[in-house]
N, C-alpha and C positions, 0 to 999 in steps of 0.2 A: 259727735253723735253718729252712731252706726246705722246704716241703712239697711233694713232687712233684705237678705239674698232674693226672696220672693218679688219683692218690688223692683229690684234690679234686673231681674229676668223679664218681668213684665214690661218694664220701660225699654229694655233692649229689644224686647219683641215687637213693640209698637214702633220703635224707630226703625227697625228693618222694614216693616211693612210701608211705613212712610216714605222712605227713600226709594223702595221698590216703585211705589206710585209715582213719585217724582221722575225717576228714571224712566218709567214708560212714558210719562208725558213729554219728557226731553226726545225720546226716540220718535214719538209721533210728530212733535211740532219741529224740534231742531234738526233732526235727522231725516225729516219728511217720510217716515216710515207709515205715516197714515194713508198714503196712497196704496198700501199693500193689504190694509186691514179695514179701512172706512172708505165709504163712497166719496167721490170728489164732487161734493155738493156745496152750495154757498154757506150753509149753515156751519159745515165742519171747516171750511176754509176760513170764515170769519172767526169761529172760536178759536183757531189755531193763530190768527192774528191777534187776538186778545191776549193770548198766553206768550206770545213771542218774546216780549221784554217784561215778562213778569214772574217766569219760571226761575229766574235767577234769585228771586226774593228770599225764598225759604232757604236755599243753600247758603246765601250770604249772610242772612241774619243769624243762623245758628253758628256761624264760623267762630265768633268770640266765645260762645259757650263750650264748643269742641276744645278751643284753645285752652279755656280754663280747666276743662275735665282733664286733658292731657297733661297740663302743667302741675296740677295739684297732686298728681301721682309722683312728680319729682320733688316736690315741695313738701317738708315734714313740718316746717314751722306753722303754727295754727294762724298766727297774725298775718303772715305773707299770703296764705291761702285765702283768708277773708278779703284781703286787699285785692288780690287777683280776680276773685269772684265779684267783688264790687265793680272793679274796672271793667270787667267783661258784661256785667248787666248795664251799666252806664253806656257802654258802647252800643249794645244792643238797643236801648231806648233811643239814643241819638240817631242810629240807623233808621229806625222807624220814622222818626220826624224829618230825616234828609236823605231819602233813598237814594237820588241820583248822585249825591256826594258821596254817600257811603259805597256806591258801586265803584266810584274812581279811586277809592282806597283799597280795593281789593288786591291790587298788584303788590301792596305791602303786606296784606294780611295772608295771602296764599302762601308766600315763601315761609312765614312763621309756622303755618300749619304743616308744611312739608317738613320743616326742622323737628316739630314736636312729634310727628307721626314717626319720623326716622329714630328719634330717641325712644319712643314707645316699642317699635319693633326691636331695637337693640337691647332693651331692658327685659322685655317679656318673650320675645321670639314669636309673637303672633299678633293679629289684629281681630278685634271683634268684628262679627258680621255686619253690624249696623255701620261701624266705622269704615269698613271696606266698600260698602255701598255709597256712603256719603262721599268718600274720595272719587268713586266713579262718576257721581253727579257733579263734583267740582272739576273732573276732567271734561265732562260735557260742557260746562259753563265756559272753560277755557277754549275748547275747540270752536265753540259758537261765536264767541265774542273776539278771539284772536287779539289783532292790534288795538281794538277799542279798549282793552284792559290797561294799556300802557300809554303814557304820555308820548306824543309824537316828537321826536328830535328833529324832524324835518321842519318842524314849525319855527325853529330858531333860524332857519336860512332866510337871509335878507333878500329883499326884491332886486332882480336883475332883468337882463334882456329876456323877453318872452313871458314875463311875469303877469298873471291876471288875479286880480281880486274880485270876487263875485259875491253878490247878496241874493239870497232866494227867500222870497217870502209871500205867503198867502194872507193878504191884509185884511180879509172878510169884507164883503159886500155891504155890510149893514153899517159900516162906520162912514161918517161924512165929515167934511169941513174940518174944524179945529181937531177932531178925534184923529186925524191923520198926522198931526203935528210930530207925535213921537217917532213916526217913520222917517220924516225929514230930518229930524236930529239925529237918528241912527246913521242915516246916509251920510250926513255932514261929518259925523264923528269918525265913521270908518272909512269913508271915501273909497268905495268900491269902483271898479272899472266898469262893471256891467251889473245892472239890477235885473232880475227876474221877478215879476209880479203876478200873482194869481188872485182871482176873485175880485174884479173891479166893479165899480159901479157907474152910473150914468154921468157923474160929476168928476170922476177921478181924472180923466184925460186933460181936461182944462185946468184942473188944479195942479197936477204934476207938471205940465208944462209951464205953468205960471212959477211954481216955486223951484224947480229943476232944469228949466229950459236952458239956462246958461251953462251949467255944469254938465248936463246931459242932454246936448242938442240933438242927439240922433234917438228917436223914440218910436217905436213900433206898438200900435195898440190894436186889440181884438176889434172885429166888426162890431158895429154899434149894437147889435141884436144879441151879442155873446158876451155878457157881462160875468154872471156867476161862473160859468164854464169857460170864461176867456181870461186874458191877462195882457201884460205888456213886457216889453224888453226895453230897457234905457241903456244908453251906451254912451261912453266918451269916445269910444273908436268910431269912425264914419262906418255907415252901412254900405256895402258893396251892392247889395240886394236884399229885397224885404218881400215877404208874402205872408198872408194869413191862410193856414189850411183848415179847411172845414171837415170835420169827421162826424159822419152821421152813422147810425146802426139801426138795424130792423128791430131793436128792443124797445126803443123808446122814440118819441117825436123830437125830443131836443137833441141839439148837436153840441159838438165840442170845438172850440177854436184853439188851434195850436199856432203860436208864433213862430216864424222861421226867418232868422237874419243872418247875413254873412258879414263878417269883419275881416281885416287883414291884420296880421301880426307876424313880425320877422319875415314877411313875404310869403307867408302861408295864409290860405283862406280858411277861417275858423267858422264852422256852422254852429248856430246858436238856436236851440229848439227850447220853447217854453210851453209847458202843458198843465192842465188842470183835469185830470181824469175824473170820471163820475164817482162819486161816494156810494158805497154799498152797505155801510156799517151803521147808518144812523138809525134806520129802523130795528136793527138788531139790539143796538144799545137800549132804544126805547122799550123793548121787550124785556130786556134785563132789569129795568127799572119800573116795570108795571105800568108804563105809559102807552102801551100799544098791545092789541091782541096778537095771539100766536098766528092766527090765520092771516092777517093783513101783513104782520112783520115778515113771514115766510114768502108771501107773494111779492111784496116790495123788494125784498132782499135779493130775491132770485132774479127778478127782472134788472135791477140796478147792477147786480154783479155781472150778470151776461152782457150789459152794455159796457161796463168798464173794461171787461176782458176783450171785447170786440175793438173797443178803441185803443188798447194797448197793442192789440195785433197789428192794426193799421198803422200807428205810430211808429212801431218797431221796424215795419216794412218800408216806412219811409226813411228813417234814420239808418238803416242798414245799407241802404243803396248809396250813401255817402261815403267815399273813400277818403276824403279829407279829414283833419281834426274836427271832432264833435264835442259839444257842451250841451247836454241835455238836462234841464232842470224843471221843477215844479212840483205840485202836489199830486202824487200818484195815489193817494188813498188806499194804499197797501203796503204791508209790512215785508221784512227781508225773508220771511219763510214762504212767501206766496210765489205761484207759478208766474204771476205778472212780474214780480221783481226779478225772479231769475231770468226771465227772457231778456232783460236789459243787462243784468249783472254778468252773463256769461259772455257778453262782448265788450261791455263797457266797465270802467272802474267806477264803484260807488266811492264818493268822497270821503263820507264819514266811516264807512268800513275799512278804508285804506288809511286814513290819517286823522281820524276822530279820537278823541279820549273821552269815555264815558258811554252812556246809553245812547246819545244822539237823538232821543225822542222829542218830538215836536208838537204832540197832540195828546189831549186828555184832560189835563187839570182844569182848563177853563170851562170845557163842557160837562164836566161831571160834578163841579163844585155845588151846582143847584140841585142834585139829586142826592146828595150825602149830608148826613146830620153835621150841623156846625161844629159839633164835638169831636167829629172824626176827619174834618176836612185837612187837618194837619197831615194826614196819611196819604192824601191824594198827590199824585206827581203825574208828569207827562209820561205815558207809558206805550205810546205808539209812534214808531219812526216811519212816518208816511210821507214826509217832504224829502225829497232826494235830489242830488246833484250827482249826475253821472258825467263820465269824460272819457273819451277815447284814448287808447294807449299812446297816443302822441304827446300826452302830458304827464308830467310827474306831479302828483298831489302833495303838497306841502304840509297844509293844515285844514281842518274843517272844525267849525264850532257851532253850536247852538246858542243863540243870543238870548239873554233873560229880558225879553220884551213881551208883554201880555196883553197887549190892547187888542189882539185878535185871538180867535180860538187856536191858532197856530203860532209857532215860535219861528223867528226868522233864522236862516243858516248862512254863516259865511264860511266861504271856501277861497284858499289861496292855492293856485297851481302855476307850473311853468311848463312853457312848450319845450320839448326836447331838441 
């Protein structure tokens, strides 16, 4: 079947405009060019956070279709063309239903695209304008995610001297009693050396000490009045010192509790910081799903955003004073394109960005499934990477994994690192 030339031109023009829009969004979000063109206000920053780990979707999902389009020019046999087209369509459907897994396969699909484009240039000596823009968008994806696109070979390294295994998890303060059992099962299965917990409730301290007191005899808990904004550090290594740091801001009456403990490893003092910075996106998400008015959403978002930035400034000031090895973990409630994230990543290594494979997103699915039609829930996935484990450059990060546990609105993250 021959496609009319006018339709081809129209489709090519629409694709050109579409990729121009995607590239503009990549520049504003991933390259942080929004600071040049848009005011730095909470709503702009939160919109950028929502787009941080979703901009890859159109680029990735059409990749099978571009592979089919390029390969059919090399294939004259009608049956083979149909088979390749069917395979591309099935891959696209599977990608829609399993987006995080599909993302991890891009390291195999991208080289195929490069080979197909090379054959196209060799054959016709030119590239269509929309294909050129698509390749630029693919380049933006590669630059933004870097090592996250590839399996980490460091993960194959076996434990040795100076090795630490860490679990970081926002366990949700609304769960009690037996609902905590999957957490204990996860800890027993993975056997981390140190556990960072955020969002505790009034019964957790007694429960965790009862269930994990023997395996983790060294436990530091937030002050009793700081539950939602507090947490705990559980350690197999003895604490040399402990303290809870109270962070208050002029933007809200509530306070945030940061756990700070010091352990010894290979003769080095390791400073452990556990935080749960204040969330600023809940009201914004409620606005998007029609559950809150614009005025109340903007007011709440602005105040909460200012509080979180102030908390981050104070935490950064505290951590930057430490010259010894540092591990900073917790729920930062902000994504990798944010000023808050860059404040820490400029001086510390982010575990998943360094040694993780995939998106590394830990939040979204649990909270959104109630706001989406049951027929579309298969499209939902965790799309916000807001739980972070940072480490100073005294460490080599070997592995970072997001664990498939869904008893909280967050996912746990497991990190292995070794002291140089």
